[in-house]
C-alpha positions in Angstrom: 69.4 -29.8 7.9 66.6 -32.0 6.8 63.3 -30.4 5.9 61.3 -31.9 8.8 58.6 -30.5 10.9 59.9 -32.8 13.6 63.1 -30.8 13.7 61.1 -27.6 14.3 59.1 -29.3 17.1 62.4 -30.3 18.7 63.8 -26.7 18.3 60.6 -25.3 19.9 60.9 -27.8 22.8 64.6 -26.9 23.4 63.7 -23.2 23.5 60.9 -23.7 26.0 63.0 -26.1 28.1 65.8 -23.5 28.4 63.3 -20.8 29.5 61.0 -22.9 31.8 63.2 -25.9 32.7 66.0 -23.7 34.0 64.9 -20.1 34.5 62.8 -19.6 37.5 63.4 -23.2 38.8 65.4 -24.7 41.6 67.9 -25.8 39.0 68.6 -22.1 38.3 69.2 -21.5 42.0 71.6 -24.4 42.2 73.6 -23.2 39.2 73.7 -19.6 40.5 74.9 -20.9 43.9 77.7 -22.8 42.3 79.0 -20.3 39.6 77.4 -16.9 40.6 74.7 -14.7 39.1 76.8 -13.0 36.4 78.3 -16.2 34.9 74.9 -17.8 35.0 73.3 -14.9 33.0 76.1 -15.1 30.5 75.7 -18.9 30.0 71.9 -18.5 29.9 72.2 -15.8 27.2 74.5 -18.0 25.1 72.2 -21.0 25.4 69.2 -18.8 24.5 71.0 -17.5 21.4 71.9 -21.0 20.3 68.4 -22.2 20.8 67.1 -19.1 18.9 69.4 -20.0 16.0 68.3 -23.6 16.0 64.6 -22.5 16.1 65.1 -20.0 13.2 67.0 -22.4 11.0 64.4 -25.1 11.7 61.6 -22.8 10.9 63.1 -21.7 7.6 63.6 -25.4 6.6 60.3 -26.8 7.8 57.5 -27.7 5.4 54.3 -25.7 5.9 50.8 -27.0 5.9 48.1 -24.3 5.7 45.6 -24.6 8.6 43.5 -21.5 8.0 43.6 -18.3 5.8 43.2 -14.9 7.5 40.7 -12.7 5.5 41.9 -9.3 4.3 39.9 -7.4 7.0 41.6 -9.5 9.7 45.0 -8.9 8.3 44.5 -5.1 8.5 43.6 -5.6 12.2 46.7 -7.6 12.8 48.8 -5.0 11.1 47.3 -2.3 13.3 47.9 -4.5 16.4 51.6 -4.3 15.7 51.7 -0.6 16.4 51.2 -0.9 20.2 53.6 -3.8 20.1 56.4 -1.5 18.8 55.4 1.3 21.2 55.6 -1.1 24.2 58.9 -2.4 22.9 60.5 1.0 22.8 58.9 2.0 26.1 60.4 -1.1 27.8 63.8 -0.2 26.5 63.8 3.4 27.8 62.1 2.8 31.2 64.0 1.1 34.0 61.9 -1.7 35.4 62.3 -4.4 38.1 61.0 -6.9 35.6 63.9 -6.4 33.2 67.1 -8.4 33.5 69.2 -6.7 36.2 66.5 -4.1 36.5 66.1 -4.6 40.2 69.3 -2.6 40.8 68.0 0.8 39.4 64.3 0.5 38.9 61.9 2.7 40.7 60.0 1.2 43.7 56.7 2.5 42.3 55.3 2.0 38.8 56.4 4.7 36.5 55.6 5.6 32.9 54.7 2.5 30.9 54.7 0.4 34.1 51.5 2.1 35.1 49.9 0.4 32.0 51.7 -3.0 32.5 54.7 -4.1 34.4 55.7 -6.4 31.5 55.8 -4.1 28.5 58.6 -6.0 26.7 57.0 -9.4 27.1 53.6 -8.0 25.9 55.3 -6.6 22.8 56.7 -10.1 22.0 53.3 -11.7 22.9 51.5 -9.4 20.4 54.1 -9.9 17.7 53.9 -13.7 18.1 50.1 -13.8 18.2 49.8 -11.6 15.2 52.1 -14.0 13.2 50.4 -17.1 14.4 47.0 -15.8 13.4 48.1 -14.1 10.2 50.2 -16.9 8.8 47.9 -19.8 9.7 50.3 -22.7 9.0 51.9 -25.5 11.0 55.5 -24.1 10.9 54.3 -20.6 12.1 52.2 -22.2 14.8 55.2 -23.9 16.2 57.7 -21.1 15.7 55.7 -18.1 16.8 53.7 -20.2 19.2 57.0 -20.9 21.1 57.6 -17.2 21.6 54.0 -16.6 22.5 54.1 -19.2 25.3 57.5 -17.8 26.5 56.1 -14.3 26.7 52.8 -15.2 28.4 54.2 -17.8 30.8 57.2 -15.6 31.5 55.2 -12.9 33.1 54.1 -14.8 36.2 57.5 -16.5 36.3 59.3 -13.2 36.5 56.9 -12.0 39.1 57.6 -15.1 41.2 61.4 -14.5 41.0 61.0 -10.8 41.9 58.7 -11.6 44.9 61.3 -14.1 46.2 64.1 -11.6 45.8 62.5 -8.7 47.7 59.0 -9.6 48.9 58.2 -6.3 50.6 59.2 -4.1 47.7 57.6 -6.3 45.2 54.3 -6.3 47.1 54.3 -2.5 46.9 55.0 -2.6 43.2 52.3 -5.1 42.3 49.8 -3.3 44.4 49.9 -0.5 42.0 50.6 -2.3 38.7 49.2 -5.2 36.7 50.2 -7.9 34.2 47.2 -7.2 32.0 47.6 -3.9 30.2 45.5 -1.1 31.9 44.4 -3.6 34.6 45.6 -1.5 37.5 44.3 1.7 35.9 40.9 0.2 35.3 40.8 -1.1 38.9 41.6 2.4 40.3 45.0 1.3 41.7 46.9 3.6 39.3 46.4 6.3 36.7 47.8 7.0 33.3 50.5 9.8 33.2 51.4 10.5 29.6 54.3 12.8 30.4 56.1 10.0 32.2 56.0 7.9 29.0 57.2 10.8 26.9 57.3 11.3 23.2 60.0 8.8 22.3 58.1 5.5 22.6 55.1 6.6 20.5 57.1 8.4 17.9 59.9 5.8 17.5 57.4 3.0 17.8 55.4 4.6 14.9 58.5 5.0 12.8 59.5 1.4 13.4 56.0 0.2 12.6 56.0 2.1 9.3 59.5 0.9 8.4 58.7 -2.8 9.1 55.5 -2.5 7.1 57.3 -1.0 4.2 60.3 -3.4 4.1 58.5 -6.5 5.2 58.2 -8.0 1.7 61.8 -7.2 0.8 63.2 -8.7 4.0 60.8 -11.6 4.7 59.4 -12.3 1.2 55.8 -11.6 2.1 53.7 -8.5 2.5 51.4 -8.3 5.6 48.7 -6.5 3.6 48.3 -5.6 -0.1 47.9 -2.0 -0.9 45.7 -1.0 -3.9 
């Protein structure tokens, strides 16, 4: 594959087109009506994996032009910001949620656990991860690659909300009345409260272990250390 920034631009556009040109649009509804929900999800997952491969390969081959350099103090802040991202990621995996794929079947009708903090913990984990790498890397290729994921995560939240509201308006109205997209938004507004026992020990402990492991092996796996010790 040629080392072209244009190829990376194309890959980013393909990724965004799949997620915002199909998911959450009338086209999605038309396809589901023709082939069914299950087959659509399978095809959409396959298309997303193909687009992800195209995006990753294009990123690895793309030339990089530095745009800015993150100072050491900012890099430490970015590293620390990844800790809540890992905690949110684990919490999203272990907590049934109506915002997850297929989650409407077994998710609680009221916000529970991490959903009291935000109803989109998984997307926030990806948004933080992407933003950290955009800011920390500061080059054209990273801006396109990680920026595509950042847009997908941030714009995906209201898109998922709209689909959930259309699927079950009454239940979704009750859920959103006591939850928020913005982390701690509903708690700050007095519409909910933080209940640590519902979150449990697994998300913070496993999130911390993942954070330490990624920090330790980042140079070996990706060829660059987020921060320099000593």
